[in-house]
TORPA-203488 format. One record per atom (N, C-alpha, C, O): residue number from 1; chain; atom name; x, y, z. Coordinates in Angstrom, 3 decimals, m for minus. Last residue first. Layout:
TORPA-203488
+-----+-------+------+----------+----------+----------+
|  nr | kette | atom |       px |       py |       pz |
+-----+-------+------+----------+----------+----------+
| NUM |     A |   CA |        X |        Y |        Z |
...
+-----+-------+------+----------+----------+----------+
//
This chain:
TORPA-203488
+-----+-------+------+----------+----------+----------+
|  nr | kette | atom |       px |       py |       pz |
+-----+-------+------+----------+----------+----------+
| 105 |     A |    N |   62.288 |    9.126 |   m9.805 |
| 105 |     A |   CA |   62.693 |    9.912 |   m8.644 |
| 105 |     A |    C |   64.168 |   10.225 |   m8.726 |
| 105 |     A |    O |   64.709 |   10.883 |   m7.838 |
| 104 |     A |    N |   60.806 |    9.603 |  m13.041 |
| 104 |     A |   CA |   61.628 |    8.838 |  m12.105 |
| 104 |     A |    C |   61.970 |    9.743 |  m10.931 |
| 104 |     A |    O |   61.946 |   10.968 |  m11.047 |
| 103 |     A |    N |   57.503 |   10.056 |  m14.292 |
| 103 |     A |   CA |   58.760 |   10.618 |  m13.800 |
| 103 |     A |    C |   59.486 |    9.640 |  m12.895 |
| 103 |     A |    O |   58.872 |    8.941 |  m12.089 |
| 102 |     A |    N |   55.129 |    9.784 |  m15.823 |
| 102 |     A |   CA |   56.105 |    8.694 |  m15.728 |
| 102 |     A |    C |   57.482 |    9.181 |  m15.269 |
| 102 |     A |    O |   58.505 |    8.756 |  m15.808 |
| 101 |     A |    N |   53.249 |   11.834 |  m15.554 |
| 101 |     A |   CA |   54.188 |   11.872 |  m16.677 |
| 101 |     A |    C |   55.349 |   10.898 |  m16.519 |
| 101 |     A |    O |   56.442 |   11.154 |  m17.025 |
| 100 |     A |    N |   51.225 |   11.373 |  m13.807 |
| 100 |     A |   CA |   52.358 |   12.139 |  m13.300 |
| 100 |     A |    C |   53.511 |   12.144 |  m14.308 |
| 100 |     A |    O |   54.647 |   12.436 |  m13.932 |
|  99 |     A |    N |   49.715 |    9.619 |  m15.241 |
|  99 |     A |   CA |   49.201 |   10.979 |  m15.085 |
|  99 |     A |    C |   50.318 |   11.905 |  m14.626 |
|  99 |     A |    O |   50.360 |   13.076 |  m15.004 |
|  98 |     A |    N |   51.283 |    7.365 |  m14.820 |
|  98 |     A |   CA |   51.191 |    7.929 |  m16.172 |
|  98 |     A |    C |   50.659 |    9.361 |  m16.127 |
|  98 |     A |    O |   51.106 |   10.216 |  m16.891 |
|  97 |     A |    N |   50.767 |    6.956 |  m12.123 |
|  97 |     A |   CA |   52.138 |    7.198 |  m12.555 |
|  97 |     A |    C |   52.155 |    7.810 |  m13.953 |
|  97 |     A |    O |   52.970 |    8.689 |  m14.230 |
|  96 |     A |    N |   48.054 |    6.393 |  m12.216 |
|  96 |     A |   CA |   48.495 |    7.620 |  m11.556 |
|  96 |     A |    C |   49.936 |    7.960 |  m11.914 |
|  96 |     A |    O |   50.288 |    9.136 |  m11.998 |
|  95 |     A |    N |   48.231 |    3.918 |  m13.582 |
|  95 |     A |   CA |   47.501 |    5.039 |  m14.175 |
|  95 |     A |    C |   47.942 |    6.355 |  m13.546 |
|  95 |     A |    O |   48.180 |    7.331 |  m14.258 |
|  94 |     A |    N |   49.679 |    2.420 |  m11.700 |
|  94 |     A |   CA |   50.211 |    2.616 |  m13.044 |
|  94 |     A |    C |   49.546 |    3.820 |  m13.718 |
|  94 |     A |    O |   50.218 |    4.638 |  m14.346 |
|  93 |     A |    N |   47.894 |    2.420 |   m9.570 |
|  93 |     A |   CA |   49.190 |    3.081 |   m9.411 |
|  93 |     A |    C |   49.842 |    3.332 |  m10.770 |
|  93 |     A |    O |   50.491 |    4.360 |  m10.961 |
|  92 |     A |    N |   45.821 |    0.923 |  m10.749 |
|  92 |     A |   CA |   45.583 |    2.311 |  m10.382 |
|  92 |     A |    C |   46.889 |    3.068 |  m10.151 |
|  92 |     A |    O |   46.983 |    4.244 |  m10.503 |
|  91 |     A |    N |   47.179 |   m1.558 |  m11.142 |
|  91 |     A |   CA |   46.572 |   m0.831 |  m12.260 |
|  91 |     A |    C |   46.376 |    0.640 |  m11.920 |
|  91 |     A |    O |   46.724 |    1.512 |  m12.717 |
|  90 |     A |    N |   47.934 |   m2.345 |   m8.561 |
|  90 |     A |   CA |   48.956 |   m2.049 |   m9.562 |
|  90 |     A |    C |   48.394 |   m1.254 |  m10.732 |
|  90 |     A |    O |   49.067 |   m0.367 |  m11.257 |
|  89 |     A |    N |   45.372 |   m2.651 |   m7.393 |
|  89 |     A |   CA |   46.372 |   m1.766 |   m6.797 |
|  89 |     A |    C |   47.424 |   m1.372 |   m7.828 |
|  89 |     A |    O |   47.764 |   m0.196 |   m7.952 |
|  88 |     A |    N |   44.172 |   m4.548 |   m9.110 |
|  88 |     A |   CA |   43.605 |   m3.216 |   m8.939 |
|  88 |     A |    C |   44.601 |   m2.224 |   m8.382 |
|  88 |     A |    O |   44.673 |   m1.085 |   m8.842 |
|  87 |     A |    N |   45.822 |   m6.806 |   m8.776 |
|  87 |     A |   CA |   45.664 |   m6.199 |  m10.105 |
|  87 |     A |    C |   45.132 |   m4.772 |   m9.981 |
|  87 |     A |    O |   45.603 |   m3.879 |  m10.686 |
|  86 |     A |    N |   45.425 |   m7.286 |   m6.035 |
|  86 |     A |   CA |   46.756 |   m6.962 |   m6.551 |
|  86 |     A |    C |   46.663 |   m6.270 |   m7.909 |
|  86 |     A |    O |   47.342 |   m5.274 |   m8.158 |
|  85 |     A |    N |   42.653 |   m7.856 |   m6.100 |
|  85 |     A |   CA |   43.170 |   m6.746 |   m5.306 |
|  85 |     A |    C |   44.552 |   m6.315 |   m5.778 |
|  85 |     A |    O |   44.823 |   m5.121 |   m5.909 |
|  84 |     A |    N |   42.526 |  m10.128 |   m7.717 |
|  84 |     A |   CA |   41.857 |   m8.896 |   m8.160 |
|  84 |     A |    C |   42.377 |   m7.684 |   m7.388 |
|  84 |     A |    O |   42.526 |   m6.604 |   m7.959 |
|  83 |     A |    N |   43.977 |  m11.892 |   m6.065 |
|  83 |     A |   CA |   44.430 |  m11.598 |   m7.432 |
|  83 |     A |    C |   43.806 |  m10.304 |   m7.924 |
|  83 |     A |    O |   44.501 |   m9.465 |   m8.496 |
|  82 |     A |    N |   42.466 |  m11.994 |   m3.675 |
|  82 |     A |   CA |   43.834 |  m11.503 |   m3.674 |
|  82 |     A |    C |   44.323 |  m11.123 |   m5.065 |
|  82 |     A |    O |   45.020 |  m10.120 |   m5.218 |
|  81 |     A |    N |   39.535 |  m11.165 |   m2.564 |
|  81 |     A |   CA |   40.060 |  m11.791 |   m3.772 |
|  81 |     A |    C |   41.457 |  m11.224 |   m3.999 |
|  81 |     A |    O |   41.603 |  m10.094 |   m4.467 |
|  80 |     A |    N |   38.828 |  m11.616 |    0.792 |
|  80 |     A |   CA |   39.437 |  m10.734 |   m0.194 |
|  80 |     A |    C |   39.923 |  m11.566 |   m1.370 |
|  80 |     A |    O |   40.637 |  m12.552 |   m1.192 |
|  79 |     A |    N |   37.947 |  m12.702 |    3.114 |
|  79 |     A |   CA |   37.015 |  m12.676 |    1.998 |
|  79 |     A |    C |   37.535 |  m11.805 |    0.874 |
|  79 |     A |    O |   36.746 |  m11.302 |    0.075 |
|  78 |     A |    N |   40.006 |  m14.992 |    4.931 |
|  78 |     A |   CA |   39.692 |  m13.633 |    4.481 |
|  78 |     A |    C |   38.759 |  m13.732 |    3.285 |
|  78 |     A |    O |   38.775 |  m14.714 |    2.543 |
|  77 |     A |    N |   39.404 |  m17.696 |    5.823 |
|  77 |     A |   CA |   40.259 |  m16.774 |    6.577 |
|  77 |     A |    C |   39.976 |  m15.319 |    6.221 |
|  77 |     A |    O |   39.733 |  m14.500 |    7.107 |
|  76 |     A |    N |   36.784 |  m19.851 |    6.306 |
|  76 |     A |   CA |   37.319 |  m18.878 |    5.369 |
|  76 |     A |    C |   38.106 |  m17.835 |    6.150 |
|  76 |     A |    O |   37.561 |  m17.168 |    7.030 |
|  75 |     A |    N |   36.983 |  m23.082 |    7.440 |
|  75 |     A |   CA |   36.862 |  m21.696 |    7.850 |
|  75 |     A |    C |   37.532 |  m20.792 |    6.835 |
|  75 |     A |    O |   38.716 |  m20.952 |    6.538 |
|  74 |     A |    N |   37.477 |  m25.703 |    6.964 |
|  74 |     A |   CA |   36.243 |  m25.164 |    6.392 |
|  74 |     A |    C |   36.057 |  m23.688 |    6.688 |
|  74 |     A |    O |   35.079 |  m23.089 |    6.240 |
|  73 |     A |    N |   40.865 |  m25.414 |    6.722 |
|  73 |     A |   CA |   39.788 |  m26.374 |    6.952 |
|  73 |     A |    C |   38.539 |  m25.893 |    6.228 |
|  73 |     A |    O |   38.555 |  m25.700 |    5.012 |
|  72 |     A |    N |   41.213 |  m22.347 |    5.922 |
|  72 |     A |   CA |   41.886 |  m23.249 |    6.836 |
|  72 |     A |    C |   40.837 |  m24.244 |    7.282 |
|  72 |     A |    O |   40.007 |  m23.934 |    8.137 |
|  71 |     A |    N |   41.380 |  m20.704 |    2.792 |
|  71 |     A |   CA |   40.623 |  m21.412 |    3.818 |
|  71 |     A |    C |   41.581 |  m22.223 |    4.683 |
|  71 |     A |    O |   42.613 |  m22.710 |    4.222 |
|  70 |     A |    N |   41.575 |  m19.081 |    0.256 |
|  70 |     A |   CA |   42.130 |  m18.754 |    1.571 |
|  70 |     A |    C |   41.309 |  m19.378 |    2.701 |
|  70 |     A |    O |   40.637 |  m18.680 |    3.460 |
|  69 |     A |    N |   42.269 |  m20.360 |   m2.545 |
|  69 |     A |   CA |   41.191 |  m20.579 |   m1.587 |
|  69 |     A |    C |   41.756 |  m20.286 |   m0.218 |
|  69 |     A |    O |   42.358 |  m21.161 |    0.405 |
|  68 |     A |    N |   43.170 |  m19.945 |   m5.854 |
|  68 |     A |   CA |   43.308 |  m19.447 |   m4.480 |
|  68 |     A |    C |   42.056 |  m19.738 |   m3.671 |
|  68 |     A |    O |   40.940 |  m19.402 |   m4.068 |
|  67 |     A |    N |   42.677 |  m21.444 |   m8.131 |
|  67 |     A |   CA |   44.004 |  m20.871 |   m7.912 |
|  67 |     A |    C |   44.222 |  m20.428 |   m6.472 |
|  67 |     A |    O |   45.328 |  m20.528 |   m5.941 |
|  66 |     A |    N |   40.046 |  m22.126 |   m8.266 |
|  66 |     A |   CA |   41.000 |  m23.221 |   m8.110 |
|  66 |     A |    C |   42.400 |  m22.709 |   m7.773 |
|  66 |     A |    O |   43.212 |  m23.437 |   m7.203 |
|  65 |     A |    N |   38.922 |  m19.618 |   m8.782 |
|  65 |     A |   CA |   38.659 |  m20.293 |   m7.514 |
|  65 |     A |    C |   39.652 |  m21.416 |   m7.250 |
|  65 |     A |    O |   40.052 |  m21.625 |   m6.105 |
|  64 |     A |    N |   38.981 |  m18.094 |  m11.056 |
|  64 |     A |   CA |   40.238 |  m18.322 |  m10.341 |
|  64 |     A |    C |   40.051 |  m19.027 |   m8.999 |
|  64 |     A |    O |   40.959 |  m19.018 |   m8.168 |
|  63 |     A |    N |   36.301 |  m18.136 |  m11.964 |
|  63 |     A |   CA |   37.404 |  m18.420 |  m12.877 |
|  63 |     A |    C |   38.681 |  m18.781 |  m12.135 |
|  63 |     A |    O |   39.395 |  m19.692 |  m12.552 |
|  62 |     A |    N |   34.785 |  m17.327 |   m9.810 |
|  62 |     A |   CA |   34.619 |  m18.686 |  m10.299 |
|  62 |     A |    C |   35.772 |  m19.089 |  m11.207 |
|  62 |     A |    O |   36.177 |  m20.251 |  m11.221 |
|  61 |     A |    N |   35.631 |  m14.681 |   m9.679 |
|  61 |     A |   CA |   35.912 |  m15.580 |   m8.556 |
|  61 |     A |    C |   35.775 |  m17.029 |   m9.004 |
|  61 |     A |    O |   36.580 |  m17.873 |   m8.608 |
|  60 |     A |    N |   34.579 |  m13.626 |  m12.005 |
|  60 |     A |   CA |   36.026 |  m13.714 |  m11.861 |
|  60 |     A |    C |   36.410 |  m14.682 |  m10.742 |
|  60 |     A |    O |   37.397 |  m15.410 |  m10.851 |
|  59 |     A |    N |   31.823 |  m13.745 |  m11.556 |
|  59 |     A |   CA |   32.409 |  m14.416 |  m12.718 |
|  59 |     A |    C |   33.912 |  m14.602 |  m12.563 |
|  59 |     A |    O |   34.453 |  m15.636 |  m12.954 |
|  58 |     A |    N |   30.270 |  m12.553 |   m9.533 |
|  58 |     A |   CA |   31.168 |  m13.649 |   m9.197 |
|  58 |     A |    C |   31.789 |  m14.360 |  m10.398 |
|  58 |     A |    O |   32.245 |  m15.495 |  m10.255 |
|  57 |     A |    N |   28.801 |  m10.266 |   m9.676 |
|  57 |     A |   CA |   28.258 |  m11.443 |  m10.350 |
|  57 |     A |    C |   29.186 |  m12.646 |  m10.266 |
|  57 |     A |    O |   28.904 |  m13.673 |  m10.882 |
|  56 |     A |    N |   31.682 |   m8.809 |   m8.626 |
|  56 |     A |   CA |   30.337 |   m8.499 |   m9.101 |
|  56 |     A |    C |   29.875 |   m9.634 |   m9.987 |
|  56 |     A |    O |   30.535 |   m9.927 |  m10.984 |
|  55 |     A |    N |   34.282 |   m9.201 |   m8.130 |
|  55 |     A |   CA |   33.359 |  m10.096 |   m7.433 |
|  55 |     A |    C |   31.903 |   m9.830 |   m7.811 |
|  55 |     A |    O |   31.001 |  m10.541 |   m7.369 |
|  54 |     A |    N |   35.427 |   m7.167 |   m9.620 |
|  54 |     A |   CA |   35.670 |   m8.547 |  m10.034 |
|  54 |     A |    C |   34.715 |   m9.520 |   m9.338 |
|  54 |     A |    O |   34.377 |  m10.559 |   m9.905 |
|  53 |     A |    N |   34.664 |   m4.909 |   m8.164 |
|  53 |     A |   CA |   34.172 |   m5.091 |   m9.527 |
|  53 |     A |    C |   34.321 |   m6.541 |   m9.976 |
|  53 |     A |    O |   33.436 |   m7.080 |  m10.641 |
|  52 |     A |    N |   36.107 |   m5.345 |   m5.787 |
|  52 |     A |   CA |   34.646 |   m5.258 |   m5.758 |
|  52 |     A |    C |   34.064 |   m5.514 |   m7.144 |
|  52 |     A |    O |   33.087 |   m6.248 |   m7.285 |
|  51 |     A |    N |   38.701 |   m5.297 |   m6.814 |
|  51 |     A |   CA |   38.218 |   m6.503 |   m6.141 |
|  51 |     A |    C |   36.693 |   m6.510 |   m6.076 |
|  51 |     A |    O |   36.061 |   m7.546 |   m6.281 |
|  50 |     A |    N |   38.791 |   m2.679 |   m7.774 |
|  50 |     A |   CA |   38.886 |   m3.790 |   m8.724 |
|  50 |     A |    C |   38.419 |   m5.094 |   m8.089 |
|  50 |     A |    O |   37.799 |   m5.916 |   m8.764 |
|  49 |     A |    N |   38.470 |   m1.230 |   m5.313 |
|  49 |     A |   CA |   37.579 |   m1.037 |   m6.462 |
|  49 |     A |    C |   37.616 |   m2.238 |   m7.400 |
|  49 |     A |    O |   36.566 |   m2.757 |   m7.778 |
|  48 |     A |    N |   40.578 |   m2.156 |   m3.627 |
|  48 |     A |   CA |   39.173 |   m2.272 |   m3.214 |
|  48 |     A |    C |   38.251 |   m2.197 |   m4.428 |
|  48 |     A |    O |   37.341 |   m3.017 |   m4.560 |
|  47 |     A |    N |   42.866 |   m1.524 |   m5.128 |
|  47 |     A |   CA |   42.617 |   m2.904 |   m4.715 |
|  47 |     A |    C |   41.155 |   m3.110 |   m4.350 |
|  47 |     A |    O |   40.556 |   m4.120 |   m4.720 |
|  46 |     A |    N |   42.608 |    1.261 |   m5.368 |
|  46 |     A |   CA |   42.575 |    0.410 |   m6.555 |
|  46 |     A |    C |   42.277 |   m1.033 |   m6.214 |
|  46 |     A |    O |   41.522 |   m1.699 |   m6.923 |
|  45 |     A |    N |   42.902 |    1.981 |   m2.675 |
|  45 |     A |   CA |   41.649 |    2.282 |   m3.374 |
|  45 |     A |    C |   41.512 |    1.411 |   m4.627 |
|  45 |     A |    O |   40.434 |    0.888 |   m4.912 |
|  44 |     A |    N |   45.550 |    1.095 |   m2.264 |
|  44 |     A |   CA |   44.454 |    0.579 |   m1.444 |
|  44 |     A |    C |   43.118 |    0.775 |   m2.152 |
|  44 |     A |    O |   42.302 |   m0.144 |   m2.224 |
|  43 |     A |    N |   46.943 |    2.704 |   m4.115 |
|  43 |     A |   CA |   46.947 |    1.249 |   m4.251 |
|  43 |     A |    C |   45.827 |    0.594 |   m3.469 |
|  43 |     A |    O |   45.213 |   m0.359 |   m3.948 |
|  42 |     A |    N |   46.462 |    5.228 |   m2.979 |
|  42 |     A |   CA |   45.958 |    4.935 |   m4.325 |
|  42 |     A |    C |   45.914 |    3.422 |   m4.565 |
|  42 |     A |    O |   44.957 |    2.915 |   m5.151 |
|  41 |     A |    N |   47.824 |    4.867 |   m0.559 |
|  41 |     A |   CA |   46.386 |    5.163 |   m0.552 |
|  41 |     A |    C |   45.767 |    4.836 |   m1.909 |
|  41 |     A |    O |   44.690 |    4.246 |   m1.986 |
|  40 |     A |    N |   50.415 |    4.453 |   m1.525 |
|  40 |     A |   CA |   49.752 |    3.413 |   m0.744 |
|  40 |     A |    C |   48.240 |    3.617 |   m0.715 |
|  40 |     A |    O |   47.473 |    2.662 |   m0.833 |
|  39 |     A |    N |   50.957 |    6.882 |   m2.754 |
|  39 |     A |   CA |   50.869 |    5.673 |   m3.568 |
|  39 |     A |    C |   50.191 |    4.537 |   m2.838 |
|  39 |     A |    O |   49.473 |    3.742 |   m3.446 |
|  38 |     A |    N |   51.101 |    8.428 |   m0.466 |
|  38 |     A |   CA |   50.050 |    8.699 |   m1.456 |
|  38 |     A |    C |   49.848 |    7.513 |   m2.371 |
|  38 |     A |    O |   48.720 |    7.172 |   m2.726 |
|  37 |     A |    N |   53.393 |    7.292 |    0.626 |
|  37 |     A |   CA |   52.110 |    7.138 |    1.326 |
|  37 |     A |    C |   50.930 |    7.474 |    0.421 |
|  37 |     A |    O |   49.870 |    6.860 |    0.536 |
|  36 |     A |    N |   55.405 |    7.981 |   m1.286 |
|  36 |     A |   CA |   55.126 |    6.589 |   m0.951 |
|  36 |     A |    C |   53.739 |    6.421 |   m0.334 |
|  36 |     A |    O |   52.993 |    5.520 |   m0.716 |
|  35 |     A |    N |   53.997 |   10.857 |   m2.951 |
|  35 |     A |   CA |   55.110 |   10.038 |   m2.488 |
|  35 |     A |    C |   54.678 |    8.617 |   m2.191 |
|  35 |     A |    O |   53.713 |    8.111 |   m2.765 |
|  34 |     A |    N |   51.957 |   12.197 |   m4.136 |
|  34 |     A |   CA |   51.904 |   12.056 |   m2.687 |
|  34 |     A |    C |   53.027 |   11.201 |   m2.138 |
|  34 |     A |    O |   53.007 |   10.852 |   m0.958 |
|  33 |     A |    N |   52.295 |   10.393 |   m6.981 |
|  33 |     A |   CA |   51.546 |   11.510 |   m6.435 |
|  33 |     A |    C |   51.395 |   11.312 |   m4.930 |
|  33 |     A |    O |   50.764 |   10.348 |   m4.497 |
|  32 |     A |    N |   55.584 |    9.059 |   m7.347 |
|  32 |     A |   CA |   54.145 |    8.892 |   m7.205 |
|  32 |     A |    C |   53.528 |   10.149 |   m6.616 |
|  32 |     A |    O |   54.164 |   10.872 |   m5.850 |
|  31 |     A |    N |   58.175 |    8.342 |   m9.378 |
|  31 |     A |   CA |   57.654 |    9.426 |   m8.550 |
|  31 |     A |    C |   56.134 |    9.312 |   m8.520 |
|  31 |     A |    O |   55.476 |    9.452 |   m9.551 |
|  30 |     A |    N |   59.780 |    5.167 |   m9.211 |
|  30 |     A |   CA |   58.862 |    6.093 |   m9.875 |
|  30 |     A |    C |   58.375 |    7.131 |   m8.884 |
|  30 |     A |    O |   58.185 |    6.842 |   m7.703 |
|  29 |     A |    N |   61.453 |    2.926 |   m8.688 |
|  29 |     A |   CA |   61.931 |    4.298 |   m8.497 |
|  29 |     A |    C |   61.096 |    5.316 |   m9.267 |
|  29 |     A |    O |   61.640 |    6.220 |   m9.901 |
|  28 |     A |    N |   60.845 |    0.290 |   m8.578 |
|  28 |     A |   CA |   60.869 |    0.881 |   m9.919 |
|  28 |     A |    C |   61.355 |    2.328 |   m9.901 |
|  28 |     A |    O |   61.638 |    2.903 |  m10.952 |
|  27 |     A |    N |   61.188 |    0.076 |   m5.714 |
|  27 |     A |   CA |   61.806 |   m0.860 |   m6.652 |
|  27 |     A |    C |   61.933 |   m0.257 |   m8.051 |
|  27 |     A |    O |   63.011 |   m0.290 |   m8.644 |
|  26 |     A |    N |   59.846 |    2.301 |   m4.525 |
|  26 |     A |   CA |   61.200 |    1.919 |   m4.143 |
|  26 |     A |    C |   61.888 |    1.044 |   m5.185 |
|  26 |     A |    O |   63.059 |    1.261 |   m5.498 |
|  25 |     A |    N |   57.385 |    2.747 |   m5.969 |
|  25 |     A |   CA |   58.175 |    3.844 |   m5.404 |
|  25 |     A |    C |   59.631 |    3.447 |   m5.151 |
|  25 |     A |    O |   60.547 |    4.180 |   m5.523 |
|  24 |     A |    N |   56.304 |    0.301 |   m6.896 |
|  24 |     A |   CA |   56.434 |    1.444 |   m7.797 |
|  24 |     A |    C |   57.423 |    2.479 |   m7.264 |
|  24 |     A |    O |   58.214 |    3.028 |   m8.030 |
|  23 |     A |    N |   56.551 |   m1.320 |   m4.543 |
|  23 |     A |   CA |   57.057 |   m1.764 |   m5.834 |
|  23 |     A |    C |   57.288 |   m0.576 |   m6.776 |
|  23 |     A |    O |   58.352 |   m0.464 |   m7.385 |
|  22 |     A |    N |   55.218 |    0.182 |   m2.589 |
|  22 |     A |   CA |   56.643 |   m0.109 |   m2.443 |
|  22 |     A |    C |   57.249 |   m0.485 |   m3.784 |
|  22 |     A |    O |   58.336 |   m0.022 |   m4.127 |
|  21 |     A |    N |   52.628 |    0.082 |   m3.657 |
|  21 |     A |   CA |   53.313 |    1.369 |   m3.534 |
|  21 |     A |    C |   54.819 |    1.166 |   m3.384 |
|  21 |     A |    O |   55.607 |    1.895 |   m3.986 |
|  20 |     A |    N |   52.114 |   m2.671 |   m3.417 |
|  20 |     A |   CA |   52.112 |   m2.049 |   m4.744 |
|  20 |     A |    C |   52.832 |   m0.702 |   m4.712 |
|  20 |     A |    O |   53.570 |   m0.376 |   m5.642 |
|  19 |     A |    N |   52.245 |   m2.937 |   m0.603 |
|  19 |     A |   CA |   53.177 |   m3.667 |   m1.465 |
|  19 |     A |    C |   53.264 |   m3.034 |   m2.852 |
|  19 |     A |    O |   54.356 |   m2.878 |   m3.399 |
|  18 |     A |    N |   50.090 |   m1.294 |    0.147 |
|  18 |     A |   CA |   51.436 |   m1.005 |    0.623 |
|  18 |     A |    C |   52.480 |   m1.690 |   m0.257 |
|  18 |     A |    O |   53.488 |   m1.080 |   m0.613 |
|  17 |     A |    N |   47.950 |   m2.657 |   m1.033 |
|  17 |     A |   CA |   48.260 |   m1.293 |   m1.453 |
|  17 |     A |    C |   49.663 |   m0.887 |   m1.052 |
|  17 |     A |    O |   50.357 |   m0.213 |   m1.813 |
|  16 |     A |    N |   48.125 |   m4.990 |    0.502 |
|  16 |     A |   CA |   48.305 |   m5.065 |   m0.946 |
|  16 |     A |    C |   48.637 |   m3.687 |   m1.504 |
|  16 |     A |    O |   49.513 |   m3.562 |   m2.360 |
|  15 |     A |    N |   47.574 |   m3.944 |    3.039 |
|  15 |     A |   CA |   48.840 |   m4.622 |    2.777 |
|  15 |     A |    C |   49.144 |   m4.727 |    1.295 |
|  15 |     A |    O |   50.292 |   m4.571 |    0.880 |
|  14 |     A |    N |   44.965 |   m3.020 |    2.632 |
|  14 |     A |   CA |   46.033 |   m2.065 |    2.958 |
|  14 |     A |    C |   47.404 |   m2.682 |    2.705 |
|  14 |     A |    O |   48.302 |   m2.004 |    2.205 |
|  13 |     A |    N |   43.626 |   m5.462 |    2.199 |
|  13 |     A |   CA |   43.649 |   m4.442 |    1.150 |
|  13 |     A |    C |   44.780 |   m3.434 |    1.384 |
|  13 |     A |    O |   45.469 |   m3.041 |    0.442 |
|  12 |     A |    N |   44.071 |   m6.564 |    4.755 |
|  12 |     A |   CA |   44.604 |   m7.235 |    3.560 |
|  12 |     A |    C |   44.673 |   m6.252 |    2.398 |
|  12 |     A |    O |   45.676 |   m6.212 |    1.684 |
|  11 |     A |    N |   42.663 |   m4.741 |    6.328 |
|  11 |     A |   CA |   44.100 |   m4.899 |    6.527 |
|  11 |     A |    C |   44.763 |   m5.595 |    5.334 |
|  11 |     A |    O |   45.882 |   m5.252 |    4.952 |
|  10 |     A |    N |   40.061 |   m5.198 |    5.413 |
|  10 |     A |   CA |   40.682 |   m3.887 |    5.186 |
|  10 |     A |    C |   42.194 |   m3.947 |    5.375 |
|  10 |     A |    O |   42.932 |   m3.273 |    4.656 |
|   9 |     A |    N |   39.706 |   m7.826 |    6.388 |
|   9 |     A |   CA |   39.648 |   m7.553 |    4.952 |
|   9 |     A |    C |   40.332 |   m6.228 |    4.619 |
|   9 |     A |    O |   41.094 |   m6.145 |    3.655 |
|   8 |     A |    N |   39.838 |   m7.316 |    9.145 |
|   8 |     A |   CA |   40.831 |   m8.183 |    8.517 |
|   8 |     A |    C |   40.873 |   m7.969 |    7.004 |
|   8 |     A |    O |   41.950 |   m7.934 |    6.409 |
|   7 |     A |    N |   37.541 |   m5.748 |    9.430 |
|   7 |     A |   CA |   38.847 |   m5.172 |    9.752 |
|   7 |     A |    C |   39.958 |   m5.995 |    9.109 |
|   7 |     A |    O |   40.919 |   m5.433 |    8.583 |
|   6 |     A |    N |   35.619 |   m7.679 |    8.753 |
|   6 |     A |   CA |   35.748 |   m6.473 |    7.935 |
|   6 |     A |    C |   37.105 |   m5.812 |    8.173 |
|   6 |     A |    O |   37.750 |   m5.364 |    7.225 |
|   5 |     A |    N |   36.005 |   m9.489 |   10.864 |
|   5 |     A |   CA |   36.203 |   m9.937 |    9.484 |
|   5 |     A |    C |   36.382 |   m8.736 |    8.550 |
|   5 |     A |    O |   37.218 |   m8.781 |    7.646 |
|   4 |     A |    N |   35.291 |   m7.926 |   13.043 |
|   4 |     A |   CA |   36.653 |   m8.436 |   12.945 |
|   4 |     A |    C |   36.975 |   m8.883 |   11.525 |
|   4 |     A |    O |   38.089 |   m8.678 |   11.041 |
|   3 |     A |    N |   32.588 |   m7.600 |   12.509 |
|   3 |     A |   CA |   33.452 |   m6.418 |   12.508 |
|   3 |     A |    C |   34.906 |   m6.847 |   12.369 |
|   3 |     A |    O |   35.675 |   m6.204 |   11.654 |
|   2 |     A |    N |   31.643 |  m10.197 |   12.851 |
|   2 |     A |   CA |   31.539 |   m9.581 |   11.531 |
|   2 |     A |    C |   32.449 |   m8.359 |   11.428 |
|   2 |     A |    O |   33.022 |   m8.107 |   10.368 |
|   1 |     A |    N |   32.026 |  m10.636 |   15.575 |
|   1 |     A |   CA |   32.793 |  m11.430 |   14.637 |
|   1 |     A |    C |   32.774 |  m10.800 |   13.246 |
|   1 |     A |    O |   33.774 |  m10.858 |   12.530 |
+-----+-------+------+----------+----------+----------+
//
């Protein structure tokens, strides 16, 4: 059961990274390092890093706990802080886009 929960968490992070890469690459038409898939990897890493940092000492989770509770009854569906993951994915893609001199495709 613990392995399934970790796989589910990784899938949520990958989905957030995929969404952030789509937003920068297809919607904003920005040239990302490694194209769309490179942007997805960077978004995934950003989502994981910022989510981990935000859950450190749980200060951020307590702040936004009322905003999101991914629970069904008493069962916690995913252990991913969705707001921190989205912020991390977009932040890291923004930084990499700036490193790439903010080029349009």
